[in-house]
C-alpha positions, 0 to 999 in steps of 0.5 A: 500499500506505501509503494502505491500511495509514493507511485501515485503521488510521482504520477500526480506529480509529474502530472503537475509539472508539464506545462505546453509551450509554443516553440517558433523553429523554422524547419528547413525546406529544401526543395529537391527536383521529382522526375516520374516517367514511364516508356511503353512500346505500345505508347505513341506519346512519352510524358513526363511528369516534373515538380519540385518536393518539399519536407511535409512536417505533420499536416502541413499542406504543400501545395505542388510546384511545376517546373515550366521551364526545364529541359527533358530529354529522353535519349538511347544510344542512336536517338535523342528527343527533346520534350517541350511543356504541354501546358494544358496536361501539365506533363513534358511529352513527346510528339506522336510516335518520335520515340522508336521504342523497342525491348531490349533498348535502354533510355535515359531521362535527363533534366535540367532545371535551374543549378539541379541536373537529374537522370534515371535509366531504364531499359524495355524488357522484352515480353515476357509470353502469356496467355489470357483466358477471359469470361464476360458477363454482361446484364441490362439495366434499366432498358436498352440505356445502361450494361454491366460488365463484369469481367473475370481474367486468368493470366498464364506466365508460359515463359522461363523465369520470374517477370514482373506482369501487369493486367489491365482491362481497358473499354473503347467506345465508339467516340475513340475514348477509352476507360480503364476498368476497376478491379475487386483485387487492389493489386494488378501488377505481379511476380509470377514464375513459369507455369504459374496464373494469377485471376483477376476480376474487373468491372464496368457499371453502365457507359455513357448514352452517347457513346456506346462500347464497341469493344472491351481490351485485356492486356498484359504488360511485362514491366521492368523492376523499377516500375514494378517495385514503384507501384509496389511501394504506392500500393502499400502506401495507400494500405499504410496510409491510416496507420498512425504508428509504424516505420518510416515508408519510403517510395522505391526511385531510382533517379540520380538524386533518390527522388523520382522514377524512370521505368517502362512496360513492353506488351505481352498480350492483348485480346480484344472482344467486341460488344 
């Protein structure tokens, strides 16, 4: 009992000694270049997103700082392409089909902005061989206005070795518009061994009554290591965003300043289904 009284007294004393005080301390904010670029063999235009980062402490909100006057280039062993800034899209982008993209070739992104220069290199992966097995179920809703499409896709990886594979389902409309379907699974990017398979379920609820869907595209992409690690880190960050306690979380980067990403992918297989 004596010990209990002593402990209680100490706790009361420590509580009474607490005092809140506002400390005017300015945390140094050093901005760094952040560049993001993903190069794909099926893309007619390659884009680079460029901004500056600012350390954020607590709940402080920092507006993004876009960089519009940088020198941005993508180069290979026999080709260098300059990317102008697009005010509407807020990215640097190539002209259609000016950058020749081939599997097995290394591409280097170089950015010069003010006193900073950053670079990153990716090798477009040789596509893995895959087999896609797809089932489509369409349910008519509200007369002729809306259809709900449910798609189950199983991807079988048949190449020797281990490859990062990304699955996607694209709805194409009469006006050439495209929408990527929502998946029930949170992760659509897998590392797959030979003869292993993954199944993903997609859903598309309705469509614009002024432009009906004309086809469904099921796509399997082979990605490089940087693309795979970056997107896996992003998914983990989203899952752990609301956890108040945990270890510091760092997003994968392969840029020379350790902030940003240059990744690539190639098309393994595309299956088209008329609707």
